[in-house]
C-alpha positions in Angstrom: -239.1 78.6 -51.6 -241.4 76.8 -49.3 -241.4 73.0 -48.8 -243.9 71.5 -47.2 -243.4 67.6 -46.9 -245.2 64.4 -45.7 -242.6 62.6 -43.4 -245.1 59.1 -41.9 -248.4 58.2 -43.1 -249.1 55.6 -41.4 -251.5 53.3 -39.8 -250.1 51.8 -36.7 -252.1 48.7 -34.7 -255.1 51.0 -34.5 -254.0 54.4 -35.0 -253.4 56.5 -38.7 -249.7 58.8 -37.6 -249.2 61.4 -39.6 -246.0 64.0 -39.6 -245.3 66.8 -41.6 -242.6 69.3 -42.2 -243.7 73.0 -42.5 -240.5 74.6 -43.6 -238.4 72.9 -40.9 -241.2 72.7 -38.0 -242.2 69.7 -37.4 -245.5 68.6 -36.6 -248.3 65.5 -36.7 -251.9 64.0 -35.6 -252.9 60.9 -35.0 -256.6 59.3 -35.1 -257.7 55.4 -33.8 -259.1 54.3 -37.2 -262.5 53.3 -35.8 -263.4 56.7 -32.3 -261.4 58.9 -35.3 -260.4 62.5 -34.0 -262.4 61.5 -30.8 -259.9 59.4 -29.7 -256.7 61.4 -31.5 -254.0 64.5 -31.1 -251.5 66.7 -32.4 -248.1 65.6 -32.3 -245.2 68.7 -32.3 -241.6 67.2 -33.4 -237.9 69.4 -32.6 -234.7 68.7 -35.2 -232.2 68.1 -32.4 -228.9 66.3 -33.4 -230.2 63.3 -32.8 -233.2 63.0 -35.1 -236.1 64.4 -34.9 -238.0 63.8 -31.3 -241.0 64.5 -30.7 -241.6 67.0 -27.0 -245.2 67.2 -26.8 -248.4 65.7 -27.4 -252.5 66.9 -26.7 -255.8 65.3 -27.0 -255.7 62.4 -24.8 -254.3 62.3 -21.2 -251.8 59.8 -22.5 -250.2 58.5 -25.4 -251.5 55.1 -27.1 -248.5 52.4 -26.8 -249.1 51.9 -31.0 -248.3 55.9 -31.4 -245.5 56.1 -29.9 -244.2 51.8 -31.4 -245.0 53.5 -34.5 -243.0 56.6 -33.7 -240.4 54.6 -33.4 -240.4 51.9 -35.5 -240.0 55.5 -38.2 -236.9 56.5 -36.7 -238.6 58.9 -34.5 -237.3 60.0 -30.8 -239.9 59.1 -28.4 -238.1 59.2 -24.7 -239.6 57.4 -21.9 -241.9 60.4 -19.8 -244.1 59.9 -22.6 -244.9 56.1 -22.2 
């Protein structure tokens, strides 16, 4: 049976962050509350032995600090390479 579940839907700082699980494929997105998707992007995760870890993103040249903080505060692994 297909399973789609929203794991995170939060406002952190100036960004809305959403993470979803679609049959074991973990993806998400972020966007600035005022600028919308003009300052936003997609997120891709993989489930590891440690937890759910961010492995890629697009949409901005660097991942906003509020997005990194929000993901980490909600238990997602974001390595230092994204800082």
